[in-house]
C-alpha positions in Angstrom: 0.1 0.1 0.0 1.6 3.1 -1.2 1.5 5.9 1.2 -0.1 3.5 3.6 0.5 5.5 6.9 -1.8 8.2 5.7 -5.4 8.8 6.8 -6.7 6.4 3.9 -4.0 4.0 3.7 -3.5 2.9 7.3 -7.0 1.8 7.9 -7.1 0.0 4.8 -3.8 -1.7 5.0 -5.0 -3.0 8.6 -8.3 -4.2 7.4 -6.6 -5.8 4.5 -4.5 -7.7 6.7 -7.3 -8.6 9.1 -9.2 -10.0 6.0 -6.2 -12.4 5.9 -4.1 -11.0 3.1 -0.2 -10.4 3.3 0.4 -6.6 3.5 3.4 -4.1 3.2 2.8 -0.5 4.2 5.1 1.9 2.3 5.6 5.2 2.9 8.1 8.0 2.9 7.5 9.2 6.6 10.0 7.0 8.4 9.1 8.6 11.9 5.3 7.8 11.4 6.1 4.1 10.4 8.2 3.8 13.8 5.2 5.3 15.6 3.0 2.7 14.0 5.3 -0.2 14.7 5.8 0.9 18.5 2.1 0.6 18.7 0.8 4.2 18.6 -1.6 5.4 15.8 -0.5 8.7 14.2 -3.7 10.5 14.2 -7.2 10.3 15.6 -9.2 7.2 14.0 -12.3 5.2 15.8 -11.5 1.8 16.6 -7.6 2.5 15.7 -6.2 1.1 19.3 -8.0 -2.1 18.9 -6.7 -2.7 15.2 -3.3 -1.8 16.0 -2.9 -4.2 19.0 -4.6 -6.8 17.0 -2.3 -6.5 14.0 0.6 -8.1 15.7 -1.3 -11.2 14.9 -1.5 -10.7 11.4 0.9 -10.5 8.3 1.8 -6.7 7.9 5.4 -4.8 7.5 6.1 -1.2 7.3 9.0 0.2 5.2 10.2 3.2 3.2 11.5 1.0 0.6 9.9 0.0 -2.8 11.5 -3.3 -3.3 9.1 -5.4 -1.8 6.7 -4.2 -4.7 8.2 -6.9 -6.8 6.7 -9.6 -4.5 3.4 -8.4 -4.2 0.2 -9.5 -6.5 -1.8 -6.1 -5.8 -0.3 -2.6 -5.3 -2.7 -0.1 -3.7 -2.2 3.7 -4.4 -3.5 6.4 -1.6 -1.5 9.3 -2.3 -3.4 12.8 -1.9 -4.6 14.7 -4.7 -4.9 18.3 -4.1 -5.6 21.6 -6.0 -3.1 24.0 -7.0 -2.7 27.7 -6.3 -5.3 28.1 -9.2 -7.5 25.5 -8.0 -6.6 23.3 -10.7 -6.1 19.8 -10.2 -2.5 18.6 -9.0 -2.0 15.1 -10.3 1.8 15.3 -9.7 1.6 13.2 -6.6 0.3 10.3 -8.5 2.4 10.6 -11.3 5.5 11.0 -9.0 4.3 8.0 -7.1 3.9 5.8 -10.2 7.3 6.6 -11.5 8.7 5.8 -8.4 7.1 2.3 -8.4 7.4 1.5 -11.9 10.9 0.1 -11.9 9.5 -2.6 -9.5 6.3 -3.5 -11.4 6.2 -6.8 -13.4 3.8 -8.5 -15.7 0.6 -9.9 -14.1 0.3 -7.2 -11.2 -2.6 -5.2 -10.5 -2.3 -1.5 -9.6 -5.4 -0.2 -7.4 -5.6 3.8 -7.6 -7.5 4.5 -4.4 -7.0 8.3 -4.5 -9.7 10.6 -5.8 -9.0 11.3 -9.7 -9.6 14.1 -12.0 -11.6 12.1 -14.7 -9.5 10.6 -17.3 -6.6 10.1 -14.9 -7.4 6.3 -14.7 -7.0 6.0 -18.5 -3.8 8.0 -18.8 -2.2 5.6 -16.0 -3.0 2.4 -18.2 -1.5 4.4 -21.3 1.6 5.3 -19.0 2.0 1.7 -18.0 1.6 0.4 -21.4 4.1 2.7 -22.7 6.7 1.2 -20.3 5.8 -2.2 -21.7 4.3 -3.4 -18.5 1.0 -5.6 -18.9 -0.2 -4.9 -15.6 -3.9 -4.4 -14.8 -5.2 -1.1 -13.5 -8.1 -0.5 -11.1 -9.7 2.6 -9.8 -11.4 2.1 -6.6 -12.2 5.4 -4.7 -11.9 5.7 -1.2 -15.5 7.0 0.2 -14.8 6.9 4.0 -15.2 9.8 6.3 -12.2 11.2 8.4 -11.9 9.4 11.5 -14.6 6.5 10.6 -12.2 4.6 8.2 -12.5 1.3 10.4 -16.3 1.6 10.6 -17.3 2.8 7.1 -15.0 0.8 4.8 -17.2 -2.1 6.0 -20.5 -0.5 5.7 -20.5 1.6 2.6 -20.7 -0.1 -0.8 -17.4 0.1 -2.6 -17.2 1.5 -6.1 -14.8 -0.4 -8.7 -13.7 0.0 -12.2 -10.8 -1.8 -14.2 -8.7 -1.7 -17.4 -9.5 -5.4 -18.0 -11.5 -8.7 -16.6 -8.4 -9.6 -14.6 -8.2 -6.2 -12.9 -12.0 -6.3 -12.2 -11.9 -9.8 -10.6 -9.0 -8.8 -8.5 -10.9 -5.6 -7.2 -13.9 -7.3 -6.8 -12.4 -10.3 -4.7 -10.5 -8.0 -2.2 -13.3 -5.6 -1.7 -15.7 -8.3 -1.2 -13.6 -9.4 1.8 -14.1 -5.9 3.4 -17.4 -4.7 2.1 -21.0 -5.8 1.8 -21.6 -4.7 -1.7 -19.3 -3.7 -4.4 -20.6 -1.7 -7.6 -18.9 -2.2 -11.2 -18.5 1.2 -13.2 -16.3 2.5 -16.0 -13.2 4.4 -15.1 -14.9 7.9 -15.9 -18.3 7.0 -14.2 -16.3 5.9 -11.0 -14.2 9.0 -11.2 -17.1 11.2 -11.3 -19.2 9.2 -8.7 -16.6 10.1 -6.3 -16.3 13.8 -7.3 -20.0 14.0 -7.3 -20.4 12.7 -3.9 -18.1 15.2 -2.2 -19.3 18.1 -4.2 -23.1 17.3 -3.1 -22.0 17.3 0.3 -20.0 20.7 -0.2 -23.2 22.2 -1.7 -25.5 21.0 1.1 -23.1 22.5 3.7 -23.1 25.8 1.4 -26.7 25.9 1.4 -26.9 25.3 5.2 -24.5 28.4 5.5 -26.3 30.7 3.1 -29.5 30.0 5.1 -27.5 30.9 8.6 -26.1 34.1 6.8 -29.4 35.2 5.6 -31.1 34.8 9.0 -28.5 36.1 11.0 -28.2 39.3 9.1 -31.9 40.1 9.6 -31.4 39.4 13.7 -33.4 36.0 13.5 -32.0 33.0 15.3 -31.5 30.2 12.5 -31.3 27.2 14.8 -34.9 28.0 15.6 -36.1 28.2 12.4 -33.9 25.1 11.3 -35.2 23.0 14.1 -38.6 23.7 13.1 -38.0 22.9 9.5 -36.7 19.5 10.6 -39.1 18.4 13.1 -40.8 15.1 12.2 -40.1 16.2 8.4 -38.5 13.3 6.9 -37.5 15.4 3.6 -35.7 17.5 5.7 -33.8 14.9 7.9 -30.4 15.2 6.0 -30.4 19.0 6.1 -26.9 19.9 7.8 -26.2 22.6 10.4 -24.0 25.6 9.4 -20.4 25.8 10.1 -16.9 25.5 8.6 -17.0 23.2 5.5 -13.5 22.5 5.5 -10.8 19.7 5.6 -8.9 17.9 2.8 -11.4 16.6 0.4 -14.8 18.5 -0.1 -13.4 21.8 -1.2 -10.9 20.5 -3.6 -13.1 17.8 -5.0 -15.5 20.4 -5.9 -12.8 22.7 -7.5 -11.8 19.5 -9.5 -15.4 18.9 -10.9 -15.4 22.7 -11.7 -12.4 22.2 -13.7 -13.7 19.1 -15.4 -16.7 21.1 -16.5 -14.3 23.6 -17.9 -15.3 26.3 -15.3 -18.9 26.1 -16.0 -19.8 24.8 -12.8 -21.2 27.9 -11.1 -23.0 26.2 -8.2 -19.9 24.8 -7.2 -18.0 28.1 -7.3 -20.8 29.8 -5.4 -20.4 26.9 -2.8 -16.9 27.6 -2.6 -17.5 31.4 -1.9 -20.0 30.6 0.6 -18.3 28.3 2.6 -14.7 29.7 2.4 -15.9 33.1 3.5 -17.8 31.9 6.7 -14.7 33.0 9.1 -15.2 36.6 7.2 -18.9 36.5 8.2 -18.2 35.8 11.7 -15.9 38.4 12.0 -18.0 41.1 10.3 -20.8 39.6 12.8 -18.5 40.3 15.8 -17.7 43.6 14.6 -21.2 44.9 14.6 -21.1 44.2 18.3 -17.4 45.2 19.5 -14.4 46.8 18.6 -12.0 44.0 17.9 -9.0 46.3 18.0 -6.5 45.4 21.2 -9.0 43.1 22.5 -8.2 39.7 23.7 -10.5 36.9 22.0 -10.0 33.1 22.2 -10.9 30.3 19.6 -11.8 26.9 21.1 -10.9 24.2 18.6 -8.8 24.6 15.5 -9.2 21.1 13.7 -11.1 21.1 10.5 -13.9 18.9 12.2 -15.3 18.0 15.5 -13.7 15.5 18.0 -10.5 14.9 15.4 -6.9 16.3 15.2 -6.6 16.7 11.5 -5.9 20.8 10.9 -5.6 20.3 7.2 -7.5 23.2 5.3 -9.1 24.1 8.6 -11.1 27.2 8.3 -10.4 27.8 12.1 -7.0 29.2 10.9 -8.3 31.7 8.4 -10.7 32.9 11.5 -7.5 33.3 13.4 -5.6 35.2 10.9 -8.8 37.5 10.1 -8.8 38.3 13.9 -5.4 39.1 13.8 -6.0 41.8 11.1 -8.4 43.1 12.9 -5.9 44.2 15.6 -6.9 41.3 18.3 -4.9 39.1 20.2 -6.0 35.8 19.7 -5.4 32.9 22.2 -6.0 29.2 20.7 -6.9 26.2 22.3 -7.6 22.6 21.2 -7.6 19.6 23.1 -6.6 17.2 20.1 -4.3 19.3 18.1 -0.6 19.5 19.2 0.7 23.3 18.8 3.2 25.1 21.1 1.6 28.2 20.4 -1.8 26.9 22.1 -2.6 28.0 25.7 -5.1 25.8 28.1 -8.6 25.9 27.9 -8.8 27.6 31.2 -6.6 30.6 30.4 -8.6 31.2 27.1 -11.9 31.2 29.1 -10.1 33.4 31.8 -8.3 35.9 29.6 -10.8 36.4 26.7 -13.3 39.1 26.2 -14.8 37.3 23.5 -15.0 33.8 22.2 -15.1 32.2 18.7 -16.1 28.5 18.2 -13.5 27.2 15.7 -14.4 23.8 15.8 -17.3 22.5 18.0 -15.5 19.4 19.9 -18.2 17.8 22.1 -15.7 18.5 25.1 -16.8 22.3 24.8 -20.5 21.5 25.2 -20.7 21.9 28.8 -18.7 25.2 29.3 -20.5 27.8 31.2 -19.2 31.1 29.4 -19.2 34.0 31.5 -22.1 36.6 31.5 -20.1 39.5 30.0 -18.3 37.1 27.7 -19.6 37.4 24.2 -19.5 34.3 22.3 -19.7 34.0 18.5 -20.6 30.4 17.2 -21.8 29.7 13.7 -22.2 26.2 14.3 -25.5 27.0 16.3 -26.5 26.0 20.0 -27.5 22.5 18.9 -23.9 20.9 19.2 -23.9 22.3 22.8 
């Protein structure tokens, strides 16, 4: 599993080993591999301790070297696929990994692309390997798990598989049938779009909730009261999300990949991006209507990109922190899960701050009783507390 110590690769590797397969985890991060071998999961993941402790009984090895690929039947790629500074897909990590692996590939092997891919990339990979004289099967089987839920959701969510030939399709079906309840076969482009559509759909839903929140708040109304009334015993509204920061390493960049694929005619995706990315700006403007932020000490609770997690990738809490700094405020940050030497203890933030901003609504903050004179700015709504 290439990139096997990451958020996607490590849960997959351990579950493959649990299913009785011989697994080699290959990752550039030697320190992270040592941490795993010593029995410590490198990030927050539900059920991780159980899997890691039981993995001692399974056939799983960890290395930074690519030579073991020669003895493998199936090679998974779980490298990240970000967007660049112009919001275009950056596929360099995929092609760079392939170039590193190619010298160790051999005829008859199966390459499984697990990363989110710009439509058409899987076919390009097939052509690239064929030009190298390699007779290998190529599969695209996109990961569909939520951050922190890999061990749970991989078994629950149907797995989408696509392949360049019958042999690859049989391999993908066989492997994922051991892990998931259902396997769905699509073509390469169908599978690539299915992944982008799923994440874009969620991103747009969050944007709608955030737009409704901004409309209500700007009119002096309590959006949570409206939202609660909308959803009460009304099945068609059951999936309506609460407002908040729609961030992280997947939803935003996958929406931008879809916009790029549609040659930038995907106006809904761009509008969702503008709405979601400017939620911190809306919070700051909301605060400025009530107080002068210059020379004020303000606190931020939670810096991860989602609740009850330690992942700060693309977290909008850091944008909020920066905007508050631009307004001349002294910003005190705290997070029980994120390690940062500049953070201060929760009690210090609560004691010294004239205003509190909720950057990420971790459950541990739900029971906090704020001071009577302390203004709290919380775009997530009181329902999480």
